[in-house]
Backbone as CSV, one residue per row, in Angstrom:
resi,resn,N_x,N_y,N_z,CA_x,CA_y,CA_z,C_x,C_y,C_z
1,MET,-0.293,3.998,38.459,1.042,3.439,38.511,1.476,3.096,37.078
2,THR,2.697,3.432,36.758,3.245,3.132,35.442,3.923,1.769,35.468
3,VAL,3.552,0.911,34.532,4.178,-0.403,34.399,4.923,-0.419,33.076
4,ARG,6.197,-0.805,33.145,7.032,-0.859,31.948,7.564,-2.263,31.731
5,LEU,7.635,-2.640,30.465,8.303,-3.875,30.061,9.470,-3.453,29.186
6,LEU,10.666,-3.657,29.683,11.860,-3.315,28.925,12.347,-4.558,28.199
7,ASP,12.488,-4.445,26.904,12.933,-5.549,26.046,14.350,-5.241,25.574
8,PHE,15.328,-5.890,26.202,16.726,-5.716,25.801,17.024,-6.717,24.695
9,HIS,17.423,-6.196,23.531,17.617,-7.032,22.352,18.744,-6.469,21.489
10,ALA,19.055,-7.204,20.419,20.015,-6.732,19.415,19.579,-7.275,18.058
11,ASP,19.932,-6.560,17.003,19.533,-6.968,15.651,20.086,-8.340,15.271
12,TRP,21.248,-8.697,15.787,21.910,-9.951,15.431,21.459,-11.138,16.290
13,CYS,20.574,-10.911,17.237,20.163,-11.933,18.211,18.989,-12.757,17.685
14,GLY,19.248,-14.026,17.372,18.196,-14.922,16.872,17.051,-15.109,17.847
15,PRO,17.335,-15.454,19.118,16.249,-15.623,20.085,15.414,-14.350,20.276
16,CYS,16.021,-13.188,20.085,15.275,-11.933,20.204,14.184,-11.863,19.137
17,LYS,14.493,-12.365,17.950,13.508,-12.380,16.859,12.355,-13.338,17.189
18,THR,12.648,-14.387,17.944,11.611,-15.316,18.398,10.722,-14.648,19.445
19,GLN,11.316,-13.788,20.271,10.576,-13.123,21.349,9.625,-12.051,20.814
20,ASP,9.992,-11.387,19.726,9.223,-10.251,19.206,7.732,-10.531,19.002
21,PRO,7.345,-11.620,18.299,5.903,-11.852,18.097,5.142,-12.060,19.405
22,ILE,5.806,-12.633,20.401,5.172,-12.842,21.702,4.883,-11.484,22.345
23,LEU,5.843,-10.573,22.263,5.651,-9.238,22.839,4.567,-8.467,22.098
24,GLU,4.533,-8.620,20.791,3.494,-7.944,20.000,2.111,-8.437,20.390
25,GLU,1.997,-9.735,20.624,0.715,-10.330,21.019,0.272,-9.791,22.383
26,ILE,1.207,-9.692,23.316,0.889,-9.165,24.643,0.439,-7.709,24.531
27,GLN,1.127,-6.946,23.701,0.779,-5.541,23.539,-0.620,-5.398,22.934
28,GLU,-0.968,-6.264,22.009,-2.318,-6.241,21.425,-3.366,-6.560,22.485
29,ASN,-3.070,-7.536,23.351,-4.036,-7.977,24.360,-4.188,-6.981,25.501
30,LEU,-3.082,-6.403,25.968,-3.131,-5.545,27.148,-3.161,-4.062,26.816
31,GLY,-2.868,-3.724,25.568,-2.971,-2.338,25.123,-2.210,-1.354,25.972
32,ASP,-2.945,-0.412,26.555,-2.332,0.687,27.295,-2.045,0.357,28.761
33,ALA,-2.204,-0.891,29.156,-1.991,-1.255,30.555,-0.518,-1.176,30.955
34,PHE,0.361,-1.203,29.948,1.786,-1.110,30.231,2.479,-0.426,29.069
35,GLU,3.711,-0.034,29.304,4.519,0.647,28.301,5.652,-0.297,27.888
36,LEU,5.765,-0.582,26.609,6.838,-1.431,26.096,7.975,-0.544,25.627
37,GLN,9.155,-0.765,26.194,10.337,-0.020,25.785,11.349,-1.007,25.224
38,LYS,11.655,-0.863,23.943,12.634,-1.721,23.307,14.004,-1.060,23.429
39,VAL,14.963,-1.796,23.974,16.300,-1.261,24.200,17.297,-2.089,23.391
40,ASN,17.848,-1.478,22.346,18.871,-2.135,21.543,20.190,-1.999,22.299
41,VAL,20.752,-3.119,22.747,21.943,-3.063,23.596,23.159,-2.521,22.856
42,ASP,23.176,-2.645,21.540,24.297,-2.098,20.765,24.252,-0.575,20.726
43,GLU,23.049,-0.013,20.789,22.882,1.439,20.714,22.767,2.088,22.091
44,ASP,22.271,1.345,23.084,22.029,1.892,24.418,22.782,1.088,25.477
45,GLN,24.086,1.026,25.345,24.889,0.231,26.284,24.782,0.740,27.712
46,ASP,24.608,2.046,27.881,24.497,2.606,29.230,23.268,2.060,29.957
47,VAL,22.154,1.975,29.231,20.913,1.458,29.837,21.083,-0.026,30.148
48,ALA,21.686,-0.768,29.227,21.921,-2.199,29.448,22.817,-2.409,30.673
49,ASN,23.833,-1.590,30.819,24.727,-1.693,31.980,24.006,-1.324,33.267
50,GLN,23.147,-0.317,33.192,22.387,0.118,34.372,21.546,-1.034,34.914
51,TYR,20.974,-1.832,34.013,20.128,-2.961,34.418,20.909,-4.273,34.483
52,GLN,22.227,-4.199,34.311,23.115,-5.362,34.390,22.680,-6.491,33.460
53,VAL,22.378,-6.118,32.221,21.976,-7.101,31.216,23.233,-7.771,30.667
54,ARG,23.273,-9.098,30.749,24.433,-9.866,30.293,24.089,-10.850,29.187
55,SER,22.808,-11.180,29.033,22.366,-12.140,28.023,21.148,-11.591,27.309
56,LEU,20.929,-12.052,26.085,19.790,-11.601,25.288,18.948,-12.785,24.857
57,PRO,17.647,-12.578,24.726,16.915,-11.395,25.163,16.765,-11.373,26.683
58,THR,16.709,-10.184,27.231,16.378,-9.992,28.646,15.154,-9.086,28.697
59,LEU,14.161,-9.509,29.466,12.950,-8.715,29.674,12.902,-8.322,31.139
60,ILE,12.636,-7.053,31.386,12.518,-6.574,32.762,11.163,-5.887,32.911
61,VAL,10.414,-6.336,33.906,9.120,-5.728,34.222,9.351,-4.859,35.448
62,GLU,8.983,-3.574,35.326,9.134,-2.679,36.463,7.930,-1.767,36.573
63,ASN,7.749,-1.256,37.793,6.726,-0.243,38.024,7.372,0.900,38.789
64,ASP,6.572,1.802,39.333,7.108,2.975,40.017,7.958,2.609,41.238
65,GLU,7.768,1.407,41.746,8.506,0.973,42.935,9.812,0.267,42.592
66,GLY,10.026,-0.057,41.309,11.267,-0.719,40.906,11.016,-1.977,40.096
67,VAL,12.044,-2.795,39.971,11.970,-4.017,39.169,11.092,-5.043,39.879
68,VAL,10.114,-5.579,39.142,9.203,-6.588,39.678,9.665,-7.985,39.270
69,ASP,10.132,-8.107,38.019,10.566,-9.417,37.535,11.556,-9.242,36.401
70,ARG,12.364,-10.290,36.170,13.383,-10.280,35.122,13.384,-11.661,34.474
71,PHE,13.394,-11.665,33.151,13.434,-12.915,32.394,14.630,-12.880,31.462
72,VAL,15.374,-13.975,31.408,16.512,-14.082,30.497,16.237,-15.244,29.556
73,GLY,16.375,-14.984,28.253,16.046,-15.992,27.249,14.615,-15.806,26.777
74,VAL,14.249,-16.563,25.777,12.888,-16.471,25.235,11.901,-16.869,26.326
75,THR,10.928,-16.008,26.570,9.975,-16.199,27.660,8.565,-16.297,27.105
76,GLN,7.800,-17.230,27.649,6.441,-17.471,27.171,5.502,-16.351,27.606
77,ARG,4.491,-16.168,26.788,3.507,-15.107,26.993,2.876,-15.140,28.381
78,GLU,2.495,-16.333,28.849,1.813,-16.453,30.137,2.687,-15.929,31.272
79,ASP,3.985,-16.213,31.220,4.896,-15.774,32.281,5.042,-14.253,32.279
80,ILE,5.136,-13.680,31.096,5.274,-12.229,30.979,3.999,-11.538,31.454
81,GLU,2.851,-12.053,31.021,1.574,-11.452,31.417,1.370,-11.545,32.934
82,ALA,1.799,-12.653,33.542,1.666,-12.806,35.001,2.529,-11.758,35.711
83,ALA,3.727,-11.507,35.203,4.606,-10.500,35.813,4.041,-9.109,35.631
84,LEU,3.482,-8.827,34.458,2.870,-7.523,34.218,1.688,-7.303,35.155
85,SER,0.892,-8.337,35.361,-0.242,-8.255,36.268,0.225,-8.004,37.706
86,GLU,1.267,-8.708,38.110,1.828,-8.536,39.447,2.338,-7.099,39.650
87,ALA,2.843,-6.505,38.554,3.374,-5.138,38.620,2.269,-4.086,38.621
88,GLY,1.037,-4.512,38.292,-0.079,-3.572,38.336,-0.680,-3.242,36.989
89,ALA,-0.286,-3.963,35.937,-0.838,-3.690,34.590,-2.245,-4.237,34.472
């Protein structure tokens, strides 16, 4: 099963810069258990609209069955890792 973490962000978003090190840490810990996709909302508005992203940062955890969890705002590592685990990572 493929598990994806979509990180909706923008270069001008301060909280997004706070979220980045947390995501990097998770990626170091879980490695290939999930796929991190960074989505710049200024460049990929269609994808942001598809997922109805209205605030930044927004993190969406999904697997082959669909969206498992959604976080809006800076989210702590433990919460993200729990959602990834629930999705099958």
